C-alpha positions in Angstrom: 0.0 0.0 0.0 1.2 3.5 -0.8 0.4 6.2 1.7 -1.6 9.3 0.9 0.5 12.3 -0.3 2.6 14.0 2.4 2.1 11.2 4.8 4.6 9.3 6.9 4.3 6.5 9.5 6.6 5.8 12.4 6.0 2.6 14.3 7.3 2.0 17.8 7.4 -1.2 19.9 4.9 -0.1 22.6 3.1 2.9 24.1 6.0 4.0 26.4 8.5 4.1 23.5 5.9 5.9 21.3 5.5 8.6 23.9 9.2 9.0 24.5 10.0 9.2 20.8 7.2 11.7 20.1 8.5 13.8 23.0 12.0 13.9 21.5 10.6 14.7 18.1 8.5 17.5 19.5 11.5 19.1 21.3 13.5 18.9 18.0 10.8 20.7 16.0 10.4 23.4 18.6 14.1 24.0 18.8 14.4 24.1 15.0 11.5 26.6 14.6 13.0 28.9 17.3 16.4 28.7 15.5 14.7 30.0 12.4 13.6 33.1 14.3 10.0 32.2 14.7 7.8 31.6 17.8 6.5 28.0 17.5 2.8 27.4 17.6 1.9 24.0 19.0 -1.5 22.5 19.5 -1.7 20.1 22.4 -3.8 17.0 22.9 -5.0 15.0 25.9 -5.5 11.3 26.4 -3.1 8.7 27.8 -0.4 9.0 25.2 -0.8 12.7 24.7 -0.2 13.4 28.4 2.5 10.8 28.7 4.5 12.4 25.9 4.3 15.8 27.8 5.7 14.1 30.9 8.5 12.7 28.8 9.2 16.2 27.5 9.4 17.5 31.1 11.8 14.7 32.1 14.0 14.9 28.9 17.6 16.2 29.3 16.9 18.1 26.1 13.9 20.1 27.4 16.0 23.1 28.3 17.2 23.5 24.7 13.7 25.0 24.3 13.1 28.6 25.3 9.7 27.9 26.8 8.9 31.5 27.2 8.8 31.8 23.4 6.3 29.0 22.6 2.6 29.6 21.8 0.5 26.8 23.1 -3.1 25.9 22.2 -5.5 23.0 22.6 -7.2 21.0 19.9 -10.2 20.1 22.1 -11.3 20.3 25.7 -13.8 18.6 28.0 -16.3 21.2 29.0 -16.1 20.8 32.7 -15.2 23.3 35.5 -11.7 24.7 35.5 -10.4 22.6 38.4 -11.8 19.3 37.1 -9.1 16.6 36.8 -10.6 15.6 33.4 -9.6 18.9 31.7 -6.9 18.5 29.2 -5.4 21.8 30.2 -5.1 20.8 33.9 -3.4 17.5 32.9 -1.0 19.3 30.6 -0.1 21.8 33.2 0.6 19.1 35.7 2.6 17.0 33.2 4.7 19.8 31.6 3.7 23.4 31.8 4.1 23.8 35.5 7.7 22.6 35.2 9.0 24.9 32.5 9.2 28.6 32.1 6.1 29.2 29.9 4.9 32.7 29.4 1.3 32.7 30.7 0.3 35.1 27.9 1.3 32.5 25.3 -0.7 29.7 26.9 -4.2 29.6 25.3 -6.6 27.2 27.0 -10.2 26.7 26.0 -12.9 28.0 28.3 -14.2 26.0 31.2 -17.7 25.3 32.3 -19.3 27.0 35.3 -19.1 25.1 38.6 -22.6 23.8 38.1 -21.7 22.4 34.6 -23.5 25.1 32.7 -25.9 25.1 29.8 -25.4 24.4 26.1 -25.2 28.2 25.6 -22.1 28.3 27.8 -20.3 25.8 25.6 -21.3 27.6 22.5 -20.0 30.9 24.0 -16.7 29.2 24.9 -16.3 27.9 21.4 -17.0 31.3 19.9 -14.5 32.9 22.3 -11.8 30.5 21.3 -12.5 31.1 17.6 -12.1 34.9 18.3 -8.9 34.3 20.1 -7.5 32.3 17.2 -8.6 35.0 14.8 -6.9 37.6 16.9 -3.7 35.6 16.7 -4.0 35.7 12.9 -4.5 39.5 12.5 -8.2 39.4 13.2 -9.4 36.8 10.7 -9.3 33.0 10.3 -6.8 31.0 12.3 -3.0 31.1 12.7 -0.8 28.6 10.9 0.2 26.1 13.6 3.6 24.4 13.4 2.4 21.1 14.9 -1.1 19.9 15.8 -1.0 16.9 18.1 -4.1 14.7 17.9 -5.2 11.4 19.4 -7.9 9.1 18.1 -10.6 6.8 19.4 -11.3 3.3 18.4 -14.3 4.4 16.3 -12.1 6.9 14.5 -12.8 10.2 16.2 -10.1 12.8 16.6 -10.1 16.0 18.5 -13.8 15.9 19.6 -15.0 15.3 16.1 -16.9 12.1 16.0 -18.1 10.0 13.0 -21.2 11.3 11.2 -21.6 14.2 13.7 -22.4 17.9 13.0 -18.8 18.7 13.7 -17.4 16.4 11.0 -19.6 18.0 8.5 -18.7 21.6 9.5 -16.9 23.5 6.8 -16.9 27.1 7.9 -16.3 27.3 11.7 -12.9 26.9 13.2 -14.1 25.9 16.7 -17.4 24.2 17.7 -19.2 23.2 20.8 -19.9 19.4 20.7 -22.9 17.9 22.4 -24.0 14.3 23.2 -20.5 12.9 22.7 -20.7 9.0 22.7 -18.0 9.0 25.4 -18.0 11.1 28.6 -18.1 13.9 29.2 -20.9 14.6 26.8 -20.1 18.3 26.1 -16.8 19.5 24.6 -15.1 22.3 22.7 -13.2 21.3 19.6 -11.2 22.6 16.7 -12.8 21.5 13.4 -11.0 19.4 10.9 -10.7 22.5 8.7 -8.9 24.3 11.5 -6.5 21.3 12.1 -5.7 21.5 8.4 -4.2 24.9 9.0 -1.2 23.2 10.6 2.1 22.7 8.9 2.3 19.2 10.4 -0.4 17.1 12.0 0.8 14.3 14.2 -1.7 11.5 14.8 -0.5 9.7 18.0 -2.2 6.3 18.6 -1.5 3.2 20.7 -3.4 -0.1 21.2 -4.8 -2.9 19.1 -8.3 -1.5 19.5 -7.4 1.4 17.2 -5.8 -0.7 14.5 -8.9 -1.0 12.3 -9.5 2.7 12.3 -5.9 3.5 11.6 -5.9 1.1 8.6 -9.2 2.5 7.4 -8.2 6.1 7.6 -5.0 5.4 5.7 -6.7 3.4 3.0 -9.3 6.0 2.0 -12.3 5.6 4.3 -14.2 8.9 4.1 -13.5 11.3 7.0 -17.3 11.5 7.8 -16.9 7.8 8.8 -13.4 8.1 10.3 -12.7 11.7 11.1 -9.1 11.0 12.0 -8.4 10.6 8.3 -9.4 14.3 7.8 -6.7 15.6 10.2 -4.0 16.5 7.7 -1.1 18.9 7.7 -0.3 21.3 4.8 3.3 20.0 4.7 3.2 16.7 6.4 0.9 14.3 8.3 2.7 12.0 10.7 1.1 8.8 12.0 3.0 8.0 15.2 1.9 4.5 16.2 2.8 1.6 18.4 3.0 -1.9 16.9 -0.5 -2.8 18.1 -2.1 0.3 16.5 -0.3 -0.4 13.2 -1.1 -4.1 13.2 -4.0 -3.9 10.7 -2.1 -2.0 8.1 -1.8 -3.9 4.8 1.4 -5.8 4.3 3.9 -3.7 2.3 2.7 -0.4 3.5 5.2 2.3 2.5 6.1 4.0 5.8 8.4 6.7 4.5 11.2 8.4 6.5 10.5 8.4 10.2 
């Protein structure tokens, strides 16, 4: 099987090595962007591997090669729960990495949290609109900035960010950020970048581990429509990297061309 254009796969033995290798790769990209004179724009993800790789960044001997005060950080999606809730991707990212490096608070851009009572649908819609305005302001008042790396995870049914199969979000073409309701996995309400917004990234890194994700990985890479497997619609303008463990890669057709890691 030949991969889609501008797509590469790297397969690692297990989840721990996948997280460690992705952390090292992320540090290298950030250092390279800073060396070019730009401020890197990185979109973070949650989930088991997403947070594990942030812990690995924090513990890496190379982490101090990064000037963390000159990195713009965003989130691809967020669980719409109160600010102190342990389920928030932001809280987990801060505990894993951001509290341990010298980030500039003004360059850390979390999505809005729910009121303490959980809030109403209108609160989530307002939070999504607020994040869309923030992104537009980062791009001179219109659209969305060009991210350097957007990290995304995926679910066994093929969702990515909080864009689920055959949902209103996967059909959204105009908005950059949406409120997502009635998610098939808890919590039911979330805020998410759309696939169109993710495709404003130079590189999109799909980070996935576990045999349960293998069918969706194979389907997305062999042309299943993004309405059925949204993860296939998360693509970078320059490169899409699929960073997998052996279990997640196990259903790929024999002879898959992985490309340079």
